[in-house]
PDB file of N, CA, C and O in Angstrom:
ATOM      1  N   MET A   1      64.276 142.820  75.148  1.00  0.00           N
ATOM      2  CA  MET A   1      65.568 142.192  75.365  1.00  0.00           C
ATOM      3  C   MET A   1      66.597 142.863  74.460  1.00  0.00           C
ATOM      4  O   MET A   1      66.340 143.091  73.278  1.00  0.00           O
ATOM      5  N   ALA A   2      67.743 143.171  75.014  1.00  0.00           N
ATOM      6  CA  ALA A   2      68.814 143.773  74.232  1.00  0.00           C
ATOM      7  C   ALA A   2      69.406 142.746  73.272  1.00  0.00           C
ATOM      8  O   ALA A   2      69.392 141.545  73.543  1.00  0.00           O
ATOM      9  N   TYR A   3      69.916 143.227  72.169  1.00  0.00           N
ATOM     10  CA  TYR A   3      70.455 142.362  71.116  1.00  0.00           C
ATOM     11  C   TYR A   3      71.973 142.468  71.094  1.00  0.00           C
ATOM     12  O   TYR A   3      72.520 143.564  71.217  1.00  0.00           O
ATOM     13  N   LEU A   4      72.652 141.350  70.939  1.00  0.00           N
ATOM     14  CA  LEU A   4      74.102 141.333  70.782  1.00  0.00           C
ATOM     15  C   LEU A   4      74.433 141.043  69.331  1.00  0.00           C
ATOM     16  O   LEU A   4      74.091 139.982  68.809  1.00  0.00           O
ATOM     17  N   SER A   5      75.095 141.983  68.682  1.00  0.00           N
ATOM     18  CA  SER A   5      75.497 141.763  67.293  1.00  0.00           C
ATOM     19  C   SER A   5      76.628 140.746  67.244  1.00  0.00           C
ATOM     20  O   SER A   5      77.238 140.436  68.268  1.00  0.00           O
ATOM     21  N   ASP A   6      76.906 140.228  66.050  1.00  0.00           N
ATOM     22  CA  ASP A   6      78.015 139.285  65.879  1.00  0.00           C
ATOM     23  C   ASP A   6      79.340 139.906  66.317  1.00  0.00           C
ATOM     24  O   ASP A   6      80.181 139.233  66.913  1.00  0.00           O
ATOM     25  N   VAL A   7      79.517 141.184  66.020  1.00  0.00           N
ATOM     26  CA  VAL A   7      80.757 141.870  66.406  1.00  0.00           C
ATOM     27  C   VAL A   7      80.877 141.923  67.925  1.00  0.00           C
ATOM     28  O   VAL A   7      81.953 141.684  68.474  1.00  0.00           O
ATOM     29  N   ASN A   8      79.774 142.237  68.607  1.00  0.00           N
ATOM     30  CA  ASN A   8      79.808 142.292  70.065  1.00  0.00           C
ATOM     31  C   ASN A   8      80.031 140.915  70.674  1.00  0.00           C
ATOM     32  O   ASN A   8      80.762 140.779  71.656  1.00  0.00           O
ATOM     33  N   LEU A   9      79.404 139.892  70.095  1.00  0.00           N
ATOM     34  CA  LEU A   9      79.617 138.532  70.597  1.00  0.00           C
ATOM     35  C   LEU A   9      81.063 138.100  70.425  1.00  0.00           C
ATOM     36  O   LEU A   9      81.632 137.465  71.313  1.00  0.00           O
ATOM     37  N   ARG A  10      81.654 138.435  69.302  1.00  0.00           N
ATOM     38  CA  ARG A  10      83.073 138.093  69.086  1.00  0.00           C
ATOM     39  C   ARG A  10      83.958 138.792  70.107  1.00  0.00           C
ATOM     40  O   ARG A  10      84.907 138.197  70.618  1.00  0.00           O
ATOM     41  N   ALA A  11      83.655 140.052  70.406  1.00  0.00           N
ATOM     42  CA  ALA A  11      84.443 140.794  71.398  1.00  0.00           C
ATOM     43  C   ALA A  11      84.304 140.146  72.771  1.00  0.00           C
ATOM     44  O   ALA A  11      85.293 140.003  73.490  1.00  0.00           O
ATOM     45  N   VAL A  12      83.096 139.756  73.138  1.00  0.00           N
ATOM     46  CA  VAL A  12      82.874 139.075  74.416  1.00  0.00           C
ATOM     47  C   VAL A  12      83.646 137.767  74.450  1.00  0.00           C
ATOM     48  O   VAL A  12      84.258 137.439  75.467  1.00  0.00           O
ATOM     49  N   LEU A  13      83.629 137.011  73.353  1.00  0.00           N
ATOM     50  CA  LEU A  13      84.369 135.744  73.307  1.00  0.00           C
ATOM     51  C   LEU A  13      85.869 135.961  73.477  1.00  0.00           C
ATOM     52  O   LEU A  13      86.531 135.184  74.165  1.00  0.00           O
ATOM     53  N   VAL A  14      86.402 136.991  72.868  1.00  0.00           N
ATOM     54  CA  VAL A  14      87.836 137.283  73.009  1.00  0.00           C
ATOM     55  C   VAL A  14      88.171 137.516  74.479  1.00  0.00           C
ATOM     56  O   VAL A  14      89.160 136.986  74.985  1.00  0.00           O
ATOM     57  N   VAL A  15      87.351 138.307  75.161  1.00  0.00           N
ATOM     58  CA  VAL A  15      87.593 138.593  76.574  1.00  0.00           C
ATOM     59  C   VAL A  15      87.477 137.323  77.405  1.00  0.00           C
ATOM     60  O   VAL A  15      88.331 137.064  78.253  1.00  0.00           O
ATOM     61  N   LEU A  16      86.434 136.522  77.177  1.00  0.00           N
ATOM     62  CA  LEU A  16      86.226 135.304  77.962  1.00  0.00           C
ATOM     63  C   LEU A  16      87.321 134.268  77.738  1.00  0.00           C
ATOM     64  O   LEU A  16      87.787 133.641  78.690  1.00  0.00           O
ATOM     65  N   VAL A  17      87.731 134.085  76.495  1.00  0.00           N
ATOM     66  CA  VAL A  17      88.804 133.131  76.205  1.00  0.00           C
ATOM     67  C   VAL A  17      90.112 133.614  76.830  1.00  0.00           C
ATOM     68  O   VAL A  17      90.878 132.814  77.367  1.00  0.00           O
ATOM     69  N   ALA A  18      90.364 134.903  76.763  1.00  0.00           N
ATOM     70  CA  ALA A  18      91.572 135.440  77.401  1.00  0.00           C
ATOM     71  C   ALA A  18      91.528 135.207  78.908  1.00  0.00           C
ATOM     72  O   ALA A  18      92.535 134.821  79.502  1.00  0.00           O
ATOM     73  N   ARG A  19      90.385 135.433  79.528  1.00  0.00           N
ATOM     74  CA  ARG A  19      90.246 135.201  80.978  1.00  0.00           C
ATOM     75  C   ARG A  19      90.428 133.737  81.335  1.00  0.00           C
ATOM     76  O   ARG A  19      90.884 133.415  82.432  1.00  0.00           O
ATOM     77  N   ALA A  20      90.077 132.852  80.421  1.00  0.00           N
ATOM     78  CA  ALA A  20      90.199 131.415  80.674  1.00  0.00           C
ATOM     79  C   ALA A  20      91.606 130.907  80.383  1.00  0.00           C
ATOM     80  O   ALA A  20      91.844 129.701  80.445  1.00  0.00           O
ATOM     81  N   GLY A  21      92.535 131.788  80.071  1.00  0.00           N
ATOM     82  CA  GLY A  21      93.912 131.378  79.834  1.00  0.00           C
ATOM     83  C   GLY A  21      94.265 131.231  78.370  1.00  0.00           C
ATOM     84  O   GLY A  21      95.349 130.743  78.048  1.00  0.00           O
ATOM     85  N   GLY A  22      93.372 131.644  77.463  1.00  0.00           N
ATOM     86  CA  GLY A  22      93.684 131.650  76.046  1.00  0.00           C
ATOM     87  C   GLY A  22      93.192 130.452  75.264  1.00  0.00           C
ATOM     88  O   GLY A  22      93.376 130.380  74.049  1.00  0.00           O
ATOM     89  N   SER A  23      92.564 129.503  75.956  1.00  0.00           N
ATOM     90  CA  SER A  23      92.075 128.308  75.262  1.00  0.00           C
ATOM     91  C   SER A  23      90.872 127.746  76.002  1.00  0.00           C
ATOM     92  O   SER A  23      90.849 127.692  77.232  1.00  0.00           O
ATOM     93  N   ILE A  24      89.866 127.325  75.228  1.00  0.00           N
ATOM     94  CA  ILE A  24      88.683 126.677  75.798  1.00  0.00           C
ATOM     95  C   ILE A  24      88.380 125.469  74.930  1.00  0.00           C
ATOM     96  O   ILE A  24      88.350 125.574  73.703  1.00  0.00           O
ATOM     97  N   GLU A  25      88.155 124.322  75.558  1.00  0.00           N
ATOM     98  CA  GLU A  25      87.787 123.124  74.813  1.00  0.00           C
ATOM     99  C   GLU A  25      86.302 122.858  75.000  1.00  0.00           C
ATOM    100  O   GLU A  25      85.797 122.880  76.123  1.00  0.00           O
ATOM    101  N   ILE A  26      85.608 122.606  73.901  1.00  0.00           N
ATOM    102  CA  ILE A  26      84.177 122.354  73.912  1.00  0.00           C
ATOM    103  C   ILE A  26      83.933 121.086  73.109  1.00  0.00           C
ATOM    104  O   ILE A  26      84.449 120.931  72.002  1.00  0.00           O
ATOM    105  N   THR A  27      83.143 120.181  73.674  1.00  0.00           N
ATOM    106  CA  THR A  27      82.834 118.951  72.949  1.00  0.00           C
ATOM    107  C   THR A  27      81.805 119.235  71.858  1.00  0.00           C
ATOM    108  O   THR A  27      81.086 120.233  71.909  1.00  0.00           O
ATOM    109  N   ASN A  28      81.747 118.348  70.880  1.00  0.00           N
ATOM    110  CA  ASN A  28      80.725 118.481  69.838  1.00  0.00           C
ATOM    111  C   ASN A  28      79.326 118.444  70.446  1.00  0.00           C
ATOM    112  O   ASN A  28      78.439 119.177  70.007  1.00  0.00           O
ATOM    113  N   GLU A  29      79.126 117.601  71.445  1.00  0.00           N
ATOM    114  CA  GLU A  29      77.816 117.498  72.092  1.00  0.00           C
ATOM    115  C   GLU A  29      77.412 118.827  72.731  1.00  0.00           C
ATOM    116  O   GLU A  29      76.268 119.258  72.589  1.00  0.00           O
ATOM    117  N   GLU A  30      78.344 119.480  73.434  1.00  0.00           N
ATOM    118  CA  GLU A  30      78.056 120.787  74.039  1.00  0.00           C
ATOM    119  C   GLU A  30      77.756 121.832  72.974  1.00  0.00           C
ATOM    120  O   GLU A  30      76.827 122.627  73.116  1.00  0.00           O
ATOM    121  N   LEU A  31      78.542 121.825  71.914  1.00  0.00           N
ATOM    122  CA  LEU A  31      78.366 122.804  70.845  1.00  0.00           C
ATOM    123  C   LEU A  31      77.023 122.627  70.153  1.00  0.00           C
ATOM    124  O   LEU A  31      76.295 123.598  69.945  1.00  0.00           O
ATOM    125  N   TYR A  32      76.691 121.387  69.795  1.00  0.00           N
ATOM    126  CA  TYR A  32      75.415 121.129  69.122  1.00  0.00           C
ATOM    127  C   TYR A  32      74.240 121.434  70.043  1.00  0.00           C
ATOM    128  O   TYR A  32      73.217 121.954  69.598  1.00  0.00           O
ATOM    129  N   GLY A  33      74.386 121.111  71.324  1.00  0.00           N
ATOM    130  CA  GLY A  33      73.333 121.411  72.294  1.00  0.00           C
ATOM    131  C   GLY A  33      73.093 122.908  72.418  1.00  0.00           C
ATOM    132  O   GLY A  33      71.953 123.342  72.583  1.00  0.00           O
ATOM    133  N   ALA A  34      74.146 123.691  72.339  1.00  0.00           N
ATOM    134  CA  ALA A  34      74.008 125.150  72.414  1.00  0.00           C
ATOM    135  C   ALA A  34      73.450 125.717  71.111  1.00  0.00           C
ATOM    136  O   ALA A  34      72.713 126.704  71.123  1.00  0.00           O
ATOM    137  N   MET A  35      73.804 125.086  69.980  1.00  0.00           N
ATOM    138  CA  MET A  35      73.321 125.581  68.684  1.00  0.00           C
ATOM    139  C   MET A  35      71.849 125.256  68.475  1.00  0.00           C
ATOM    140  O   MET A  35      71.129 126.027  67.842  1.00  0.00           O
ATOM    141  N   MET A  36      71.395 124.121  69.001  1.00  0.00           N
ATOM    142  CA  MET A  36      70.016 123.688  68.790  1.00  0.00           C
ATOM    143  C   MET A  36      69.375 123.331  70.125  1.00  0.00           C
ATOM    144  O   MET A  36      69.097 122.162  70.391  1.00  0.00           O
ATOM    145  N   PRO A  37      69.141 124.342  70.970  1.00  0.00           N
ATOM    146  CA  PRO A  37      68.573 124.047  72.290  1.00  0.00           C
ATOM    147  C   PRO A  37      67.142 123.532  72.173  1.00  0.00           C
ATOM    148  O   PRO A  37      66.402 123.918  71.267  1.00  0.00           O
ATOM    149  N   GLY A  38      66.766 122.661  73.097  1.00  0.00           N
ATOM    150  CA  GLY A  38      65.403 122.131  73.114  1.00  0.00           C
ATOM    151  C   GLY A  38      64.423 123.154  73.652  1.00  0.00           C
ATOM    152  O   GLY A  38      64.817 124.203  74.160  1.00  0.00           O
ATOM    153  N   GLY A  39      63.166 122.844  73.538  1.00  0.00           N
ATOM    154  CA  GLY A  39      62.135 123.695  74.106  1.00  0.00           C
ATOM    155  C   GLY A  39      61.797 124.919  73.295  1.00  0.00           C
ATOM    156  O   GLY A  39      61.038 125.770  73.758  1.00  0.00           O
ATOM    157  N   GLY A  40      62.344 125.037  72.082  1.00  0.00           N
ATOM    158  CA  GLY A  40      62.002 126.168  71.236  1.00  0.00           C
ATOM    159  C   GLY A  40      62.655 127.485  71.614  1.00  0.00           C
ATOM    160  O   GLY A  40      62.306 128.525  71.056  1.00  0.00           O
ATOM    161  N   HIS A  41      63.595 127.462  72.551  1.00  0.00           N
ATOM    162  CA  HIS A  41      64.270 128.704  72.938  1.00  0.00           C
ATOM    163  C   HIS A  41      65.479 128.921  72.040  1.00  0.00           C
ATOM    164  O   HIS A  41      66.400 128.105  72.006  1.00  0.00           O
ATOM    165  N   HIS A  42      65.461 130.016  71.324  1.00  0.00           N
ATOM    166  CA  HIS A  42      66.568 130.303  70.426  1.00  0.00           C
ATOM    167  C   HIS A  42      67.554 131.285  71.046  1.00  0.00           C
ATOM    168  O   HIS A  42      68.763 131.138  70.869  1.00  0.00           O
ATOM    169  N   GLU A  43      67.062 132.271  71.763  1.00  0.00           N
ATOM    170  CA  GLU A  43      67.926 133.281  72.363  1.00  0.00           C
ATOM    171  C   GLU A  43      67.933 133.072  73.870  1.00  0.00           C
ATOM    172  O   GLU A  43      66.938 133.328  74.547  1.00  0.00           O
ATOM    173  N   ARG A  44      69.050 132.610  74.383  1.00  0.00           N
ATOM    174  CA  ARG A  44      69.148 132.358  75.822  1.00  0.00           C
ATOM    175  C   ARG A  44      69.961 133.417  76.538  1.00  0.00           C
ATOM    176  O   ARG A  44      70.094 133.367  77.760  1.00  0.00           O
ATOM    177  N   PHE A  45      70.511 134.379  75.801  1.00  0.00           N
ATOM    178  CA  PHE A  45      71.328 135.409  76.430  1.00  0.00           C
ATOM    179  C   PHE A  45      70.475 136.416  77.174  1.00  0.00           C
ATOM    180  O   PHE A  45      69.438 136.861  76.682  1.00  0.00           O
ATOM    181  N   LEU A  46      70.925 136.766  78.357  1.00  0.00           N
ATOM    182  CA  LEU A  46      70.360 137.885  79.098  1.00  0.00           C
ATOM    183  C   LEU A  46      71.442 138.951  79.137  1.00  0.00           C
ATOM    184  O   LEU A  46      72.546 138.706  79.624  1.00  0.00           O
ATOM    185  N   LEU A  47      71.131 140.118  78.633  1.00  0.00           N
ATOM    186  CA  LEU A  47      72.106 141.199  78.532  1.00  0.00           C
ATOM    187  C   LEU A  47      71.634 142.363  79.377  1.00  0.00           C
ATOM    188  O   LEU A  47      70.514 142.846  79.211  1.00  0.00           O
ATOM    189  N   ALA A  48      72.488 142.816  80.287  1.00  0.00           N
ATOM    190  CA  ALA A  48      72.154 143.959  81.132  1.00  0.00           C
ATOM    191  C   ALA A  48      73.303 144.947  81.106  1.00  0.00           C
ATOM    192  O   ALA A  48      74.470 144.565  81.185  1.00  0.00           O
ATOM    193  N   GLU A  49      72.963 146.208  80.995  1.00  0.00           N
ATOM    194  CA  GLU A  49      73.986 147.243  81.045  1.00  0.00           C
ATOM    195  C   GLU A  49      74.309 147.530  82.500  1.00  0.00           C
ATOM    196  O   GLU A  49      73.410 147.677  83.328  1.00  0.00           O
ATOM    197  N   THR A  50      75.591 147.609  82.804  1.00  0.00           N
ATOM    198  CA  THR A  50      76.030 147.955  84.152  1.00  0.00           C
ATOM    199  C   THR A  50      76.648 149.341  84.111  1.00  0.00           C
ATOM    200  O   THR A  50      76.737 149.958  83.050  1.00  0.00           O
ATOM    201  N   GLU A  51      77.067 149.819  85.250  1.00  0.00           N
ATOM    202  CA  GLU A  51      77.664 151.148  85.324  1.00  0.00           C
ATOM    203  C   GLU A  51      78.950 151.252  84.509  1.00  0.00           C
ATOM    204  O   GLU A  51      79.274 152.316  83.980  1.00  0.00           O
ATOM    205  N   VAL A  52      79.690 150.125  84.411  1.00  0.00           N
ATOM    206  CA  VAL A  52      80.992 150.163  83.739  1.00  0.00           C
ATOM    207  C   VAL A  52      81.083 149.266  82.509  1.00  0.00           C
ATOM    208  O   VAL A  52      82.160 149.135  81.928  1.00  0.00           O
ATOM    209  N   GLY A  53      79.977 148.647  82.100  1.00  0.00           N
ATOM    210  CA  GLY A  53      80.029 147.748  80.933  1.00  0.00           C
ATOM    211  C   GLY A  53      78.729 147.001  80.749  1.00  0.00           C
ATOM    212  O   GLY A  53      77.649 147.590  80.809  1.00  0.00           O
ATOM    213  N   ILE A  54      78.833 145.696  80.523  1.00  0.00           N
ATOM    214  CA  ILE A  54      77.644 144.860  80.353  1.00  0.00           C
ATOM    215  C   ILE A  54      77.765 143.616  81.208  1.00  0.00           C
ATOM    216  O   ILE A  54      78.866 143.196  81.564  1.00  0.00           O
ATOM    217  N   ARG A  55      76.629 143.033  81.532  1.00  0.00           N
ATOM    218  CA  ARG A  55      76.582 141.734  82.203  1.00  0.00           C
ATOM    219  C   ARG A  55      75.888 140.791  81.238  1.00  0.00           C
ATOM    220  O   ARG A  55      74.760 141.050  80.818  1.00  0.00           O
ATOM    221  N   LEU A  56      76.543 139.716  80.888  1.00  0.00           N
ATOM    222  CA  LEU A  56      76.020 138.730  79.957  1.00  0.00           C
ATOM    223  C   LEU A  56      75.838 137.425  80.707  1.00  0.00           C
ATOM    224  O   LEU A  56      76.783 136.907  81.301  1.00  0.00           O
ATOM    225  N   SER A  57      74.619 136.891  80.681  1.00  0.00           N
ATOM    226  CA  SER A  57      74.344 135.605  81.313  1.00  0.00           C
ATOM    227  C   SER A  57      73.402 134.828  80.405  1.00  0.00           C
ATOM    228  O   SER A  57      72.917 135.354  79.403  1.00  0.00           O
ATOM    229  N   ILE A  58      73.148 133.582  80.759  1.00  0.00           N
ATOM    230  CA  ILE A  58      72.233 132.772  79.957  1.00  0.00           C
ATOM    231  C   ILE A  58      71.079 132.307  80.830  1.00  0.00           C
ATOM    232  O   ILE A  58      71.224 132.114  82.038  1.00  0.00           O
ATOM    233  N   GLN A  59      69.944 132.135  80.197  1.00  0.00           N
ATOM    234  CA  GLN A  59      68.777 131.587  80.869  1.00  0.00           C
ATOM    235  C   GLN A  59      68.951 130.074  80.911  1.00  0.00           C
ATOM    236  O   GLN A  59      69.434 129.481  79.946  1.00  0.00           O
ATOM    237  N   PRO A  60      68.566 129.447  82.012  1.00  0.00           N
ATOM    238  CA  PRO A  60      68.622 127.990  82.022  1.00  0.00           C
ATOM    239  C   PRO A  60      67.625 127.419  81.030  1.00  0.00           C
ATOM    240  O   PRO A  60      66.553 127.987  80.822  1.00  0.00           O
ATOM    241  N   SER A  61      67.977 126.299  80.418  1.00  0.00           N
ATOM    242  CA  SER A  61      67.065 125.633  79.491  1.00  0.00           C
ATOM    243  C   SER A  61      65.909 125.031  80.288  1.00  0.00           C
ATOM    244  O   SER A  61      65.972 124.945  81.515  1.00  0.00           O
ATOM    245  N   GLN A  62      64.864 124.620  79.593  1.00  0.00           N
ATOM    246  CA  GLN A  62      63.723 123.984  80.240  1.00  0.00           C
ATOM    247  C   GLN A  62      64.180 122.709  80.958  1.00  0.00           C
ATOM    248  O   GLN A  62      63.688 122.402  82.044  1.00  0.00           O
ATOM    249  N   GLN A  63      65.117 121.968  80.357  1.00  0.00           N
ATOM    250  CA  GLN A  63      65.617 120.738  80.963  1.00  0.00           C
ATOM    251  C   GLN A  63      66.388 121.049  82.240  1.00  0.00           C
ATOM    252  O   GLN A  63      66.255 120.334  83.233  1.00  0.00           O
ATOM    253  N   GLU A  64      67.194 122.112  82.222  1.00  0.00           N
ATOM    254  CA  GLU A  64      67.949 122.501  83.411  1.00  0.00           C
ATOM    255  C   GLU A  64      67.009 122.955  84.521  1.00  0.00           C
ATOM    256  O   GLU A  64      67.228 122.645  85.692  1.00  0.00           O
ATOM    257  N   LYS A  65      65.944 123.703  84.144  1.00  0.00           N
ATOM    258  CA  LYS A  65      64.962 124.149  85.133  1.00  0.00           C
ATOM    259  C   LYS A  65      64.258 122.959  85.763  1.00  0.00           C
ATOM    260  O   LYS A  65      64.059 122.927  86.977  1.00  0.00           O
ATOM    261  N   ALA A  66      63.877 121.979  84.945  1.00  0.00           N
ATOM    262  CA  ALA A  66      63.167 120.793  85.429  1.00  0.00           C
ATOM    263  C   ALA A  66      64.061 119.965  86.351  1.00  0.00           C
ATOM    264  O   ALA A  66      63.587 119.406  87.340  1.00  0.00           O
ATOM    265  N   GLY A  67      65.343 119.887  86.031  1.00  0.00           N
ATOM    266  CA  GLY A  67      66.272 119.095  86.831  1.00  0.00           C
ATOM    267  C   GLY A  67      66.565 119.694  88.190  1.00  0.00           C
ATOM    268  O   GLY A  67      66.938 118.966  89.110  1.00  0.00           O
ATOM    269  N   SER A  68      66.408 121.008  88.346  1.00  0.00           N
ATOM    270  CA  SER A  68      66.713 121.659  89.608  1.00  0.00           C
ATOM    271  C   SER A  68      65.498 121.733  90.520  1.00  0.00           C
ATOM    272  O   SER A  68      65.606 122.205  91.652  1.00  0.00           O
ATOM    273  N   SER A  69      64.342 121.275  90.045  1.00  0.00           N
ATOM    274  CA  SER A  69      63.112 121.329  90.863  1.00  0.00           C
ATOM    275  C   SER A  69      63.013 120.158  91.813  1.00  0.00           C
ATOM    276  O   SER A  69      62.045 120.054  92.566  1.00  0.00           O
TER     277      SER A  69
END
């Protein structure tokens, strides 16, 4: 799995926040859930190199997988 450094993550966040209109609101519950995901999964990012950049996505949590079954 490819690794995203803090610098790269910050750059991705700048682009995403700009695309969202310059502001994103996140609840404490969402933030804490992302910081301490259940199921022992610490790294949920999937990083793929594309022809012109990168594709960044997240793996669904075990709870999300169970809910969609």
